[in-house]
N, C-alpha and C positions, 0 to 999 in steps of 0.2 A: 505379247499382247494379252491384256487381261480379258477374262470372260465377258465382262460388261461391255468393253469396247468391241470385242468380237461380236457379241450379240447385237449391238447397235449397228455395226457395219453390215451384218447379215440383213437386218431389217431394211436399212436404207437402200442397200443394193437390190433387194427384192422389189421394193417400191419403185426404184428407178427403172428397173427392167420392164415394168408394166405401167409405164407412166400414164398411158391413156385411161386405163381402167381405174388406176388409183386417183387420177385427177377427177374422175367422175365421182368417186367415193368422197374425196376431199371436198369437192364443191357441194355435194349433198349435205355433208356434215356442217360446212361453213354456212350454207343457206339456213339449215335448221338452227344452228347456233345463233345466227343473226336474228332470225325471227324470235327465237327463245329469249335472247338478251333484250331485244327491243320491246317485246310484249311484256316481259316480266318487269322491265324498267317502268313501262307505262302503268302496269298493274300496281306496282309499289307506290308510284307517285300519283296515281289517279285520285285517291281520296283528297289530297291537298288541291289538285287541279279542279276537281269537282266542287270542292268547298269554295274555292275562289270564284268559280263560274257562277255558282248559285248565290253567292253574296251580292252579285250584281242585280238579283231580283228583289233585294230588300232584306230587312231584318228577319231573323229566324227565332227570336225570343222577345217576349214583352214582359215588362215589369209593371204591375198594377197594384193599387192599394189593397192591403189584406185585411183580415178581420181584426188583427191586433195592432196594426201599424198603418199610418198614412204614408203616401208616397212623397217623401221630401228628400232633401239633400242627405240627411243622415242615413235614412234607410236605404237610399240608392247607393251610397258609398259602401255600406255594409254588404249589399248584394254584389256589387262589382268586385269586392275583395275576395269573393268565393272563386271567381274565374281567373285563371292565370293570365298574365299580361300577353303572352304570345298567342293565346287563344282568343282574346277579346280584340276584335277588329274595330269596333265602334260602339258608342252608347249615346243615343240621342234622346234627351228629355223633351216632352211636349206638354204644354198647358193650353187647353182649348176654352175659348169663351165666344159668345155671340156678341158682336159689336154692330153698331149702326154706321153705315156710310153716310156722311153728311155731304150732300151735293153742293152745287154752286151757291154761294151766298148771294141773297137778293139785296136790294137797296134798303130793305127794312131790317136788315140784320138777321134774317131767317135763312134757312137752307131749303133749297128747292126740292131735294130728293132725300128720302130716308129709306135705305134698304139694309136688311140685316144679312151679315155674312159671318161665317165661322172664321175666327182669327186664332192663329196658333203661335205661341211663343216658344222658341227653340234655340238650340246652339248650332249655328250654320256650319261651323267647322266639322261637327260630328255628323250633320245631315249628309255631307258629301261622302262619308265613310259608310253609313248604313243605308243610304238611298242613292247609289251611284246611277240609277236609271233616271233620276231627275234631269230633264232637259231644260236648261235655263237660257233664255235669251237675255243677254246682258250679263249680269254677274250676281253673285250672292251678296246680301247685305254685309257690310264690314263695320259700320258705325251705327250709333243710335239714330233713331228716327229715319231709318232706311227700311224698306219693305220689299218682300218678294211676293208678287201677286199672281194667283192662278189665272190661266188664260180665260176661263169662263167668267171669272169676276171682272177681269180687265175688259172683256167684251161687253159685259152688262153695264158697267159704269162708264165705259168709254175712256179709260185711262191708258196712256202709253208710257214707254220708257222715259224717265226724266220728269214725268208728271207727278202730281201730288194727290194723295188720298187722305181725307180727314175722317176719322172714325170716333165714335163716342161709346162709352161704356158706363152703365149705371152700377157702380160698385156699392156693396153693402157696407154700412158703417154702424157701429154699435153706440147706442145712447145710454149712458148710465142714468138711472132714475133713483138711486139710493135704496132705502130700506123698503119694507112692505108698503105697497101703494094700492090705489084703486085703479084697475085697468078697465077702460071703456072701449068698445068696438062698435063701429057703425059704418054705413055706406050710403051713397047718394048718387044719382045720375049726373054725369058730367057732360063733356062735349060730345054731341051726337048721341046722347043718352048712354054712353059707355060708363060703366060703374067705376066709382072711386071709393076705396075703402080706407079707413083710418084706424089707428090704435092710439088711444089717449090715456095718459097717466096723470092722475090727480093727486095732489098733496092732501094730507089729512084735513086741511082747511077748505078743500074743494076747489082750489086754484089749479090751473093746468101746469103740470111739470114738464111734459114732453108730448110731442105729437109725431107719429110716424105715418107716412102716406104710402099707399100703393097706387101708383099712377100708370101701371103697366098697360092698361087698356085705353089710355089717352094717346092722342097723336104726339109722338115723341118731340118733334121740334117745337110744338106749342107749349109744352110743359117744361122745356129745358131750363127756363129761368126760375122754376119753382124748386129746383134741386141744387142750385148754386149757393155759394156762401153769401151772396148779396143779390138783391133783386130790384128791378125798376117797376114801380106800380103803374096803374092805368093812367095816372095823371102826370107821368114823366118824372116822378121823384125817385131818386136812387136811394135805397136803404142799405146800410152797412150789414145788417143782419140777414140771415136767410129767411125765406118765407115762413117756415115753421117756428122760427124763433119768436115772432110777434105774438104767437099764441100763449107763450109762457107767462104765468102770473095772472092771466085773465080768468074771469068767472064765466060759467055757462049760464044761459046760451050766448052765442056770439052773433055779431051782426057784420055783414060785409059793407065796407065803406061805399057810400053813395056820392060823396063829393070831397073836394080837397079840404074842406073845413070840418070834416067829421072829427069827433073826439078821438083821443088816443086809444080808447078801448075798442075801437072798431078795427076790423081786419082789412088791410089793404090788399087788393087783388093784384096779381102779376100782370104786367103789360103783355098783351097778346094771348093771355090764358085766363080771361075773366070767367069763362064758363067752368073751367077746371078749378079755379080758385073758389068760386061759389060752391062747387060740389064738395070741396074739402070742408068748408064752413058748415054746409048742410049735414055732411057726414058726421062731423064732430058734435053738432047739436043732436043728431039722431042717436049718436052713441050714448048720450046721457039717459036715454030711455031703456037701453038694454045692457047697461054696465054691470059688471060682475067684479067681486073682490078676488084678487089673486096675489100670490106671493111671487113678485118679480122684481128684479133689480136692474134689468137691462131690456131694452127694446131695440129693434134694428130699423134703420132708415137707409135710404139710398142717396148717393150723390153722383152727379154726372161728371165724368172726366172725358175731355176731348183731346185728341192728339192728331197732328198732321205728319204724314210720312212721305218721303221721296221714293218713288218706285224705281228701283235700280235693276230689277230683274222680273221677267215674266216666265212663269213655270208652265211647262207642258209635259204631262205624263200619260194622258189618255185615261186617267182615273179620277177619283173623287178629289185628289189633291188640287185639281184645277179650280175647285170651288172655294179654296181657302186663301186667306191673306196671312203671310208669314212675317213675323217680326222677331226681334231678338228677345232673349230672356229678360234682359234689363228693362226693355221697353214694356214687356208684359207685366213685370213687377211694378213699374211706375203706373201702369194703367189700372191694375187691380188692387194695388196697395198690399199685396201678399208676396212674400219672398220665399224662394226655394220650395214652392209647391208645384207638384207635377200631377198630371192626369195619367200619363203613361210614359215609359222609357223604352225605346226600341233598341234592342241589342243585336249586333251582328257577331256571332260567335263561331269560330272554326272548330268543328268536331262532328263526330257521328251522332246519330239520334240517341244512342245510349248515353253518350257523354253529356249531351244537352239535357236529357231527362235527369241525370244525376245532378247536374248543376242546378236545375230547377228545384229539385227536392231540397238540396242543401240551402238554397237561397230562402225558401219558405221557412225552413227551420231556424236559420241564423238571423235573417233580417225581419221576419214576420210579415213580409209582403208577398204578393202572389206572383209567381213566375210562370208564364204560359209559353208553350212552344207554338210557333206559327206552323201548324201541321201541314198546310198546303206546300210549304217550302221544305220542311224536314222530311216529310214522307216522300215527296218527289225526289229529293236528294238521295235518300236511302234506296228507293226503288231503282232509280237510274244507275246508281253506283253498283248495286248488286247485280243488275243485268249486264252492265259493262264488264265488271270483273268476271262474271260467269262466261261471257263471250270470249274474253281474253284467255281464260283458262282452257276453254274448249278448242280454240284455234291453236294454242300452244301444244295441246295434247295431240291433235291431228297432225301437226307439222312434225312432231317427234316420232310418231308412228310411221309417217311417210319416210322420214330420214332413216329409220331403222330398216325399213323394207328395201330402200335403195342401197344402203351399205351392205345389207345381208345378201342381196342379189349380186352385187359386185364381187364380194368376197367368195361367194359360191362359184362364180365364174372363174375366179383366180385359182381356187382349189381344183377345179376341173382341169385347168391348164397345167397345173403342177402335179398331176397324179403320178407321172413317171418319176419326177424328182422326189416326191414323198415316198413312193414305193422303194426307190433305190436307197434312200436314207434309212428307212426302216429295215431294209435287208442288210445294211451295213451295221445295224445295231442301234439306231436312234430310237429312243423311247417315245411312248405316246405323249408323255408330259412335255418333252422337248418340242414336239410338233405343236401342241397346244400353246405353249409359251410363245413360240415364234409367231403364230397367226394372231394371237391375242396382242402381242407386242406391236405388230403392224397396225392392228385396229386402234390400240391406245395411242399410238403415235399420230395416226390420222385424226383421232379425236382431239388430241392436244393441239395440233396445228390448226384444225378447223375451229376449235373453241376459241383460240386466240384471235383468229380472223373474225369470227362471229361476234366476239365481245366488243371489238372496235366498231365493226359495221353496225352492230345492234344499237349502240349508243347513238350513232348518226341516224339510224332508222327511227328510234324513239324520239329523238329531238325534232325530226321532221313531223312526226305524228303529233307531238305535243304542240308545236307551233301552228300546225294547220287546223287541228281540232279545238285546242283550248286557247290558242293565241298567246302562249307564254312559254318560257323556257322551263325545262324540268330540272329537278334536283338530282344529280347523278349520285348513285350509291356505289362506292368502290367495291363493296362486298359482292356485287353482282358479277364482277369480272371472274374471280376464282370460282364462283358458283356456276357460271356458264361453262367454264373450262371443264370442271368436274362432271357436270351433266353431259357434256359432249363426249367425254371419254367413257362415261358409263353407257351412254347410248351406243357408242361404237363397239364397246366390249360385248354388250348384249346382242348386237347385230352379228357378231362373229361366232356366237355359240353354235348355231346350226352348221355353218361352213366348217368350223373346227371339228365338230362331231363327225362330219363326213370325211374330213381329212384323216382323222384318227382311225376311221373304219376301213381305210384303204388296205387291201391285202397285197403285200409286196409280191407274192408269188404270181398272182393273177396279172398284176401290172407288168412284171418282167416278162411274162409270157406274151404280152401284147393284147390281153383280153380287156 
């Protein structure tokens, strides 16, 4: 029989002769290894679990226009290329504008209610990734002219699922006026004395080239016909041109039409907006008195765009999102006449606060836009993660110490029981090293067996903790199995140091005398 087999037989025989005590030591090591393997598995996987949990609270990074670049499709794509695909969980663009809700249409072709709400154009497939906390009654919009309406907005305007909302937006358009012209500016009181201001561009011969109106202080539904491509005058005649087009080519001062038979050089008022039409004419005439020469080639004007949407979902978040109307990016582009323009892009990125800070710096350098961290999310995530990992480390350390104490106590009792055997062996010539190797061998064997049991039970323990705490399965790391076994054997070996020291210190003469 070889020495190795003989040594293994001695160890197993010794352990079997003292099954009760060794079972206690084995259970101590197995329990310690189970908690060690379980907590370490959780410790290693907890950053991913925490990141997934915190992503349910919304985006943790925002992209915004920078000093050197606007936030558009090109700059956004450049920013997203900085972040690796496995780290980027979602990227949701938003464009915000104020729109008017047009209430029920009356028999006169007017709208009974005008309320302003914030309208957001976005990509709904990405919203579900970056804002999983959105509670939607119904469904998200999937086609054009479908809207997701916040609960507060829905309650205010009285709309329900399947209903329609009609909104209007005064988008800015640019009017080309050619080379250097004379620019005139003036104002006059309009409906309910609310001010109407105008900008007038004159040709060198003094005729009007273009007129831009500021009607923001007028009642919106009354001046709706003044911003369309055609208008109906107060006498019921529909004109193909817009209200401001009839100013072109005329000389100052202007006169508002008083009857259907007025000459062509008179200005026809818009039906339902006589007071505002008169205010524009008065403002143009007033502008002649305060005109200044400027070098301008363009002026801006506004045109009203209205769209009707089917409400397919009602949004409830408990936050300011309930005050918004959400439409698709395509509908927003049709409404504003601007393509691929964003106000903010919300990102959900998996990573530590240090990684997110590095991404933000690289985005600013590469794309020229501003990347901001949502500190209330990133700081909370880092704080909770640090405390949780610290707790796991502390509990693991305490369990290992208790395991060492239990095993050391058991092995000390075993040494006391085997004093006569040890004394006899030493009297027969056994060296101190042989005594050390035998007891350490028993401890390492217990550590090996307990480590294997603990590695298996530890994974089950970690899986239960992960499902109960984080609500998801964990990613098992196979390297934790040998690591658990090695640590268990090391703890067992350290636990045997004091008992082995006592065993080596036994005096065979005293033992054989019975002392």
